C-alpha positions as CSV (number, residue, x, y, z in Angstrom):
1,M,144.6,116.4,110.6
2,I,145.0,112.7,109.9
3,R,141.6,110.9,109.5
4,N,141.3,107.2,109.7
5,F,138.3,105.8,107.9
6,A,136.5,102.7,106.7
7,V,134.9,102.8,103.2
8,V,131.9,100.5,103.1
9,G,130.0,99.5,100.0
10,P,130.2,97.4,96.8
11,G,133.6,96.6,95.5
12,Q,133.8,99.0,92.5
13,A,132.3,101.8,94.5
14,T,135.0,101.5,97.2
15,R,137.7,101.6,94.5
16,E,136.3,104.8,93.1
17,R,136.0,106.3,96.6
18,L,139.6,105.3,97.5
19,T,140.9,106.9,94.4
20,A,139.1,110.1,95.2
21,A,140.2,110.2,98.8
22,L,143.8,109.0,98.5
23,G,144.8,109.3,94.9
24,A,145.2,113.0,95.0
25,A,146.7,113.3,98.5
26,P,150.2,114.7,98.4
27,G,153.2,113.1,100.1
28,I,151.6,109.7,101.0
29,S,152.7,106.1,100.5
30,V,150.1,103.4,100.5
31,Y,150.9,99.9,101.8
32,R,148.1,97.5,101.0
33,I,147.0,94.1,102.4
34,G,144.5,92.8,99.8
35,R,144.0,90.7,96.8
36,G,143.5,91.4,93.1
37,A,144.3,94.6,91.2
38,D,145.4,97.6,93.3
39,P,142.7,100.3,93.6
40,L,145.3,103.1,93.2
41,P,149.1,103.4,93.0
42,V,150.6,101.7,96.1
43,S,154.1,101.3,97.3
44,A,153.6,97.6,98.1
45,T,150.8,95.0,98.2
46,F,150.7,91.8,100.3
47,D,148.2,89.1,99.7
48,P,146.3,88.1,102.9
49,A,147.5,84.5,102.4
50,D,151.1,85.8,102.7
51,Q,151.0,85.9,106.5
52,P,154.7,86.4,107.0
53,G,154.7,89.4,104.6
54,C,151.5,90.8,106.1
55,R,152.9,90.4,109.7
56,S,156.1,92.1,108.7
57,L,154.2,95.1,107.3
58,L,152.0,95.4,110.3
59,D,155.0,95.2,112.7
60,W,156.6,98.0,110.7
61,F,153.5,100.1,111.2
62,E,153.4,99.3,114.9
63,R,157.1,100.1,115.4
64,G,157.0,103.4,113.7
65,A,156.2,103.8,110.0
66,P,157.2,107.3,108.8
67,A,154.8,110.2,108.4
68,G,152.8,109.9,105.2
69,A,152.5,106.1,105.4
70,V,149.0,104.7,104.8
71,L,148.0,101.2,105.9
72,L,145.2,100.0,103.6
73,V,143.4,96.8,104.6
74,D,141.4,96.2,101.5
75,D,138.3,93.9,102.0
76,W,138.3,93.4,105.7
77,E,136.4,90.2,105.7
78,L,138.9,88.5,103.4
79,C,141.9,89.7,105.3
80,A,140.6,88.9,108.7
81,D,139.9,85.3,107.7
82,F,143.7,84.8,107.4
83,D,144.6,86.7,110.6
84,P,142.3,86.3,113.7
85,E,144.3,89.1,115.5
86,L,144.0,91.6,112.7
87,D,141.4,93.7,114.5
88,R,143.6,94.2,117.6
89,T,146.6,95.1,115.5
90,V,144.8,97.5,113.3
91,E,143.1,99.1,116.3
92,W,146.5,99.9,117.9
93,I,147.9,101.3,114.6
94,A,144.8,103.4,114.0
95,A,144.8,104.7,117.6
96,F,148.4,105.9,117.8
97,G,149.3,106.4,114.1
98,P,147.7,109.8,113.5
99,A,150.1,111.4,116.1
100,R,153.0,110.2,114.0
101,G,151.3,111.2,110.7
102,V,150.3,107.6,109.8
103,Q,146.8,106.9,108.5
104,T,144.7,103.7,108.5
105,V,142.1,103.0,105.9
106,V,139.8,99.9,105.7
107,T,137.4,98.7,103.0
108,A,134.5,96.4,103.5
109,R,131.4,95.3,101.6
110,K,129.1,95.4,104.5
111,W,129.0,97.2,107.9
112,S,128.7,94.0,109.9
113,A,132.1,92.9,108.7
114,V,133.9,95.8,110.5
115,P,134.6,94.8,114.1
116,D,133.1,97.1,116.8
117,R,136.5,97.8,118.3
118,L,137.6,99.5,115.0
119,R,134.6,101.8,115.1
120,R,136.1,103.7,118.0
121,V,139.2,104.6,115.9
122,L,137.8,104.8,112.4
123,H,135.3,107.1,110.8
124,G,132.7,105.3,108.7
125,E,132.1,106.3,105.1
126,A,129.4,104.7,102.9
127,T,130.2,104.8,99.3
128,D,126.6,105.7,98.4
129,F,123.0,104.9,99.4
130,L,123.5,101.2,98.5
131,G,126.7,101.1,100.5
132,L,124.8,102.5,103.5
133,Q,122.3,99.7,103.3
134,G,124.9,97.0,102.5
135,I,123.5,96.3,99.1
136,E,125.5,95.3,96.0
137,A,125.4,97.5,92.9
138,D,123.3,95.0,91.0
139,L,120.9,94.6,93.9
140,S,121.6,90.9,93.9
141,N,121.5,90.8,97.7
142,K,118.4,92.9,98.2
143,Y,115.7,91.7,100.6
144,G,118.3,90.1,102.9
145,R,116.9,91.4,106.2
146,H,113.9,90.1,108.1
147,D,114.2,92.2,111.3
148,L,112.3,95.3,110.0
149,K,115.4,97.4,110.5
150,A,117.2,99.7,108.0
151,A,119.7,102.5,108.0
152,V,118.2,106.0,107.8
153,G,121.5,107.8,107.4
154,S,124.9,108.2,109.2
155,D,125.9,109.6,112.6
156,E,128.5,112.4,113.1
157,R,131.3,109.8,112.7
158,G,129.8,108.4,109.5
159,W,128.5,105.1,110.9
160,P,125.0,103.9,110.1
161,V,122.0,105.0,112.2
162,Y,119.2,102.4,112.2
163,L,115.4,102.7,112.6
164,Q,113.6,99.5,113.5
165,V,109.9,99.1,112.9
166,G,108.1,98.2,116.1
167,A,111.2,98.1,118.3
168,G,109.6,97.5,121.7
169,Y,107.6,100.8,122.1
170,D,104.0,100.8,123.2
171,G,102.5,103.4,120.8
172,P,103.1,104.7,117.3
173,M,106.3,103.5,115.9
174,G,107.8,107.0,115.5
175,A,107.4,110.4,114.1
176,Y,109.3,113.1,112.4
177,F,108.3,116.8,112.5
178,G,109.8,119.5,110.4
179,T,109.4,121.4,107.1
180,P,108.0,119.5,104.1
181,A,111.5,119.3,102.5
182,Q,113.0,117.9,105.7
183,R,110.3,115.4,106.1
184,E,110.6,114.2,102.5
185,Q,114.3,113.5,102.9
186,K,114.0,111.8,106.3
187,L,111.0,109.6,105.3
188,L,112.4,108.6,101.9
189,S,115.7,107.7,103.5
190,A,113.9,105.3,105.9
191,L,111.4,103.9,103.5
192,L,113.8,103.3,100.7
193,G,116.1,101.6,103.1
194,L,113.3,99.3,104.2
195,V,112.1,98.4,100.8
196,I,115.6,97.6,99.4
197,T,116.4,95.4,102.4
198,H,113.1,93.7,103.1
199,S,110.9,91.6,100.8
200,P,107.2,92.5,100.3
201,V,106.6,89.1,102.1
202,D,108.0,90.7,105.2
203,L,106.9,94.3,104.9
204,N,104.0,96.2,103.3
205,I,103.6,100.0,103.4
206,C,100.6,102.4,103.3
207,C,101.0,106.1,102.6
208,F,98.9,109.2,103.3
209,D,100.3,112.5,102.0
210,M,97.5,114.7,103.1
211,E,99.1,118.1,102.3
212,N,100.5,116.9,99.0
213,T,104.1,117.5,100.1
214,G,105.5,114.8,97.8
215,A,106.9,113.0,100.8
216,F,106.1,109.6,99.3
217,D,106.3,110.4,95.6
218,G,107.5,107.5,93.4
219,L,107.4,105.0,96.3
220,E,104.1,103.6,95.0
221,H,106.0,101.8,92.3
222,A,107.6,99.5,94.8
223,P,105.8,96.1,95.3
224,H,105.7,96.8,99.0
225,V,103.2,99.6,98.8
226,A,99.6,98.6,99.4
227,F,98.3,102.2,98.6
228,S,99.4,105.8,98.4
229,L,96.8,108.4,98.9
230,S,97.0,112.2,99.0
231,G,95.1,115.3,99.8
232,D,93.5,115.1,96.4
233,T,91.8,111.8,97.3
234,S,88.1,112.1,97.7
235,D,86.4,111.6,101.0
236,E,84.5,108.6,99.6
237,V,87.7,106.8,98.7
238,L,89.4,107.8,102.0
239,A,86.4,106.4,103.9
240,Q,86.9,103.1,102.0
241,F,90.5,102.9,103.2
242,Q,89.5,103.8,106.8
243,A,87.1,100.8,106.8
244,G,89.8,98.8,105.1
245,L,92.3,99.5,107.9
246,H,89.7,98.7,110.5
247,W,89.0,95.3,109.0
248,E,92.6,94.6,108.4
249,V,93.0,94.6,112.2
250,E,90.1,92.1,112.3
251,R,91.5,89.9,109.5
252,R,94.9,89.7,111.2
253,T,93.4,89.0,114.6
254,E,91.4,86.1,113.1
255,I,94.5,84.7,111.3
256,V,96.7,84.9,114.4
257,Q,94.1,83.4,116.7
258,K,93.3,80.6,114.3
259,A,97.0,79.7,114.3
260,G,96.9,79.5,118.1
261,C,99.5,82.4,118.5
262,R,99.5,85.1,121.2
263,G,100.3,87.8,118.7
264,W,101.9,88.7,115.4
265,Y,105.5,88.3,116.7
266,Q,104.9,84.7,117.7
267,Y,103.1,84.1,114.4
268,R,106.1,85.4,112.5
269,E,108.5,83.2,114.6
270,E,106.5,80.1,113.8
271,L,106.2,81.0,110.2
272,E,110.0,81.4,110.0
273,A,110.4,78.1,111.8
274,G,108.6,76.3,108.9
275,A,105.1,76.1,110.2
276,G,102.6,75.9,107.4
277,L,101.2,79.4,107.9
278,E,100.3,82.0,105.4
279,P,102.7,85.1,105.1
280,L,101.5,88.0,107.2
281,P,103.8,91.0,106.5
282,A,104.3,93.8,108.9
283,L,102.1,96.7,107.8
284,L,103.7,100.2,108.2
285,I,101.1,103.0,107.9
286,C,102.8,106.3,107.1
287,V,100.6,109.4,107.7
288,D,101.9,112.8,106.8
289,S,99.8,115.7,108.2
290,A,97.4,113.5,110.0
291,E,95.5,116.5,111.4
292,V,94.2,117.2,107.9
293,L,93.0,113.6,107.6
294,L,91.3,113.7,111.0
295,E,89.6,117.0,110.2
296,R,88.2,115.6,106.9
297,L,87.2,112.1,108.3
298,P,87.1,112.0,112.1
299,A,86.4,108.3,111.9
300,F,90.2,107.8,111.2
301,R,90.8,108.8,114.9
302,D,89.2,105.6,116.1
303,A,91.0,103.6,113.4
304,F,94.4,105.1,114.4
305,D,93.7,104.7,118.1
306,R,92.8,101.1,117.6
307,I,95.9,100.4,115.6
308,T,98.0,102.1,118.3
309,G,96.4,99.9,121.0
310,L,96.1,96.6,119.2
311,G,97.8,96.9,115.9
312,R,101.3,96.3,117.2
313,M,100.2,92.8,118.4
314,M,98.9,92.2,114.9
315,G,101.9,93.6,113.1
316,M,100.5,97.0,112.2
317,F,102.6,100.1,112.9
318,L,101.9,103.9,112.6
319,L,104.5,106.4,111.5
320,Y,103.4,110.0,111.9
321,S,105.1,113.0,110.2
322,G,104.1,116.7,109.9
323,A,104.6,120.1,111.3
324,A,103.5,118.9,114.8
325,F,101.9,115.9,116.4
326,P,98.2,115.7,115.5
327,E,95.9,116.6,118.4
328,G,93.2,114.3,119.7
329,L,94.9,111.0,119.3
330,K,95.3,108.5,122.1
331,V,99.1,108.8,122.3
332,Q,100.6,112.3,122.4
333,S,104.2,111.3,122.0
334,C,106.2,108.8,119.8
335,E,109.4,107.0,119.7
336,E,112.0,109.6,118.8
337,W,113.4,109.8,115.3
338,P,117.1,109.1,115.4
339,F,119.5,111.9,114.3
340,A,121.1,110.9,111.0
341,V,122.5,112.4,107.8
342,P,120.9,110.9,104.7
343,S,123.1,109.5,101.9
344,H,124.4,112.1,99.4
345,D,122.7,110.3,96.5
346,L,119.4,109.7,98.1
347,E,117.4,111.7,95.6
348,E,118.9,109.8,92.7
349,W,117.8,106.5,94.2
350,A,114.4,107.8,95.1
351,D,113.8,108.4,91.4
352,V,114.9,104.9,90.2
353,L,114.8,102.4,93.0
354,P,111.0,101.8,93.5
355,Q,110.6,101.1,89.8
356,A,113.7,98.9,89.7
357,L,112.0,96.7,92.3
358,T,108.8,96.4,90.3
359,G,108.1,92.7,89.8
360,S,110.8,91.6,92.1
361,G,108.4,90.1,94.7
362,P,104.8,89.6,95.4
363,S,102.7,92.7,95.4
364,A,101.5,94.0,98.7
365,R,98.1,92.9,99.8
366,R,95.6,95.5,98.8
367,I,93.7,97.0,101.7
368,V,90.7,97.8,99.4
369,L,89.7,95.8,96.4
370,P,87.1,96.6,93.7
371,S,83.7,95.2,94.8
372,L,83.5,91.5,93.9
373,H,80.3,92.2,92.0
374,D,82.0,95.0,90.0
375,D,85.1,93.0,89.2
376,H,84.8,90.9,86.0
377,L,86.9,88.1,87.5
378,E,87.4,84.9,85.6
379,L,87.2,82.4,88.5
380,G,87.9,78.7,88.1
381,Q,87.5,76.2,90.8
382,D,91.0,74.9,90.2
383,A,92.3,78.1,91.7
384,L,90.5,77.6,95.0
385,P,91.4,75.5,98.0
386,A,89.7,72.2,98.5
387,G,86.1,72.4,99.6
388,A,85.5,75.9,98.1
389,I,82.9,76.6,95.5
390,G,83.7,80.3,95.0
391,L,84.7,83.6,96.7
392,V,82.8,85.6,99.2
393,E,83.4,89.3,100.0
394,R,83.0,89.5,103.8
395,W,84.1,93.0,104.5
396,A,85.8,96.1,103.0
397,Q,86.2,94.3,99.7
398,H,88.2,91.4,101.3
399,R,87.6,88.1,99.6
400,E,88.0,84.6,100.9
401,P,87.0,81.1,99.8
402,L,83.3,80.3,100.0
403,V,83.0,76.9,101.7
404,P,79.5,75.5,102.4
405,A,78.8,73.8,105.8
406,F,76.0,71.7,107.2
407,D,75.1,70.1,110.5
408,A,72.6,67.6,111.8
409,Q,70.1,70.3,112.9
410,R,70.3,72.4,109.7
411,R,70.4,69.8,106.8
412,F,69.4,72.0,103.9
413,G,71.2,74.2,101.5
414,V,69.1,76.4,99.1
415,I,70.2,77.9,95.8
416,V,67.7,80.4,94.4
417,G,67.8,82.5,91.2
418,K,66.2,83.3,87.8
419,A,66.8,81.1,84.8
420,G,70.4,81.3,83.5
421,S,71.7,82.9,86.7
422,G,74.1,80.1,87.6
423,K,72.2,77.7,89.9
424,T,73.1,74.5,88.0
425,T,76.7,75.6,87.8
426,A,76.7,76.2,91.6
427,L,75.4,72.7,92.1
428,R,78.1,71.2,89.9
429,A,80.8,73.2,91.8
430,L,79.4,71.9,95.1
431,A,79.4,68.3,93.8
432,R,83.1,68.7,92.9
433,A,83.9,70.4,96.2
434,L,82.3,67.6,98.2
435,G,84.6,65.0,96.7
436,D,84.5,61.7,98.6
437,D,81.7,63.1,100.8
438,L,79.3,63.4,97.9
439,P,77.3,60.2,98.8
440,K,76.2,61.9,102.0
441,Y,74.4,64.6,100.0
442,Q,71.3,64.8,97.8
443,L,71.8,67.5,95.2
444,L,68.5,68.4,93.5
445,D,68.4,70.7,90.5
446,G,64.8,71.8,91.3
447,P,62.6,71.9,94.4
448,G,60.0,69.2,93.6
449,E,61.7,65.9,94.2
450,Q,61.3,63.7,97.3
451,F,63.9,64.6,100.0
452,D,66.2,61.8,101.4
453,P,65.9,62.0,105.3
454,E,69.3,60.3,105.7
455,R,71.3,62.8,103.7
456,F,72.0,66.5,103.6
457,V,70.0,68.1,100.9
458,V,70.8,71.0,98.5
459,L,68.0,72.1,96.2
460,T,67.6,74.9,93.6
461,A,64.6,77.0,92.9
462,R,63.7,79.9,90.7
463,S,62.0,81.9,93.5
464,W,61.6,81.6,97.3
465,D,57.9,80.7,96.7
466,Q,59.1,77.3,95.4
467,V,61.1,76.5,98.6
468,P,59.0,74.4,101.0
469,S,58.3,76.3,104.2
470,F,59.8,73.7,106.5
471,V,63.1,74.0,104.7
472,W,63.3,77.7,105.7
473,N,63.8,76.7,109.4
474,T,66.5,74.2,108.6
475,M,68.7,76.1,106.2
476,S,72.4,76.1,106.9
477,F,73.6,77.5,103.6
478,V,72.0,79.9,101.1
479,L,73.0,81.3,97.7
480,E,70.7,83.9,96.1
481,F,71.4,84.8,92.5
482,R,69.6,87.5,90.6
483,L,65.9,87.0,90.9
484,D,63.1,87.7,88.4
485,D,61.8,90.1,91.0
486,P,64.4,91.3,93.5
487,A,61.6,92.6,95.7
488,R,60.7,88.9,96.4
489,S,64.1,88.3,98.0
490,M,64.7,86.9,101.5
491,M,67.6,89.3,101.7
492,E,67.4,93.1,102.0
493,D,65.8,94.7,98.9
494,D,68.8,96.9,98.2
495,L,71.2,94.0,98.4
496,A,69.0,91.8,96.1
497,A,68.6,94.6,93.6
498,G,72.4,95.1,93.5
499,V,73.2,91.5,92.4
500,P,74.6,91.7,88.9
501,D,72.4,90.2,86.1
502,R,75.3,88.0,85.1
503,P,75.7,84.2,85.7
504,G,77.7,83.3,88.8
505,Y,77.1,86.3,90.9
506,C,75.0,86.0,94.1
507,L,74.6,86.8,97.7
508,A,75.8,84.2,100.2
509,F,74.6,83.3,103.7
510,R,76.1,80.6,105.9
511,L,74.5,80.4,109.4
512,D,77.6,79.3,111.3
513,Y,80.0,81.6,109.7
514,Y,78.6,84.6,107.9
515,P,76.5,86.7,110.2
516,N,75.2,88.8,107.3
517,R,74.6,88.5,103.6
518,F,77.7,89.1,101.5
519,P,78.4,89.3,97.8
520,A,79.8,86.1,96.3
521,Q,80.9,84.7,93.0
522,I,80.6,81.0,92.1
523,A,83.6,79.4,90.4
524,L,83.4,77.4,87.1
525,P,84.0,73.7,87.9
């Protein structure tokens, strides 16, 4: 049976595939429209620029080329540039040729180059995994997509089948249920396709492999992966990541609302249009055997339900896989996983691709960081935005610039700590952060001087006993470093006792912004 087909992939790979498919076929004669060296022995080659010669060849195929003749259009995009009617002509030859023993073969570097009308008369054939994704052999055109869409395999006619993250479905993005081996193949095909076609600026991924199936093995080396946890992960660590996902929703909500956007999709549109916004990648959360996770930490149920309900508006998407859909979640059905046959060399690329991408883009934002007070971070003020004097850890180990603020009713800032804890350094960092506004402030390295009633005042003290009582009611901003006696703190005893006995580490409180006391680190001016 005559089979028309289109080979799609990098140039050298298409040559090798053509040689394998046509080189050994008996009793055929190949007539080529193309440029450069012939990929295999041919009876005649016509350069696409030679339109009279090409048209003569096509007319011959239309009128009745003999059985065994093969029309090879080599590099469709190049050839079609010279002949706007090429798709109609080739469609006719491909539709009626097989009945006469005539075959049509097309090569292309990317799927989008092949006209839709030809897909009805040609079978698709990706050279390999890279060909399926439209990626060159040297990966030079990686990260070219921004639509959160990637090929997960081929349909029964060999054409790519795509999965799109968050494609207009109100619920979890999708799910695949089957044996561990089946799940590993399907998930890897989708996730490898996404990481080779999308930059970490556009997409981050989180992985839970709760039955240690190996579904995500190796993927953690890709810069897109924020974390990869397994059934061996302790409950304590899992709880940290549950809190991290909860606060990731909060963080994204705050960023989107601050930008005046209705949701993540609008935020992304404005970012792509050149608005001065910070990147906010889509976050794909892949959970294999979620029922195991929910049994160990029921709090994940609320986290997943919240992401299902609100996360899509904030660019967070759930992908479930397992033996069956986990019970007890808000949504009991998901977007169907499309039928597709993964690439024949998927396992080979699963072994090498994530590591090949290491360092090729910014690392995914970490959902959980080491505690700021446990992280021996060298922090310089030059690395911070204007107005900041350090970093504050507001929630789930998320850090952001520490910016003091004052108002007419609350004119005082107070910096308290033992000798050598970093009070004077904090005062110097504040003086630098204030810049041109410095004359509006009175900065006192000690509590005993006369206060200027016309200016905001920031004072230092070794203990809270040294801070005048009237100041307590008018404080807008507080830094508490390690005290000689943490039991004399104005903060909770356990928090005060936990402040490292190292210069620069403190607890921060800002009335209009921080509703609680949070760990902070002051930068070196």
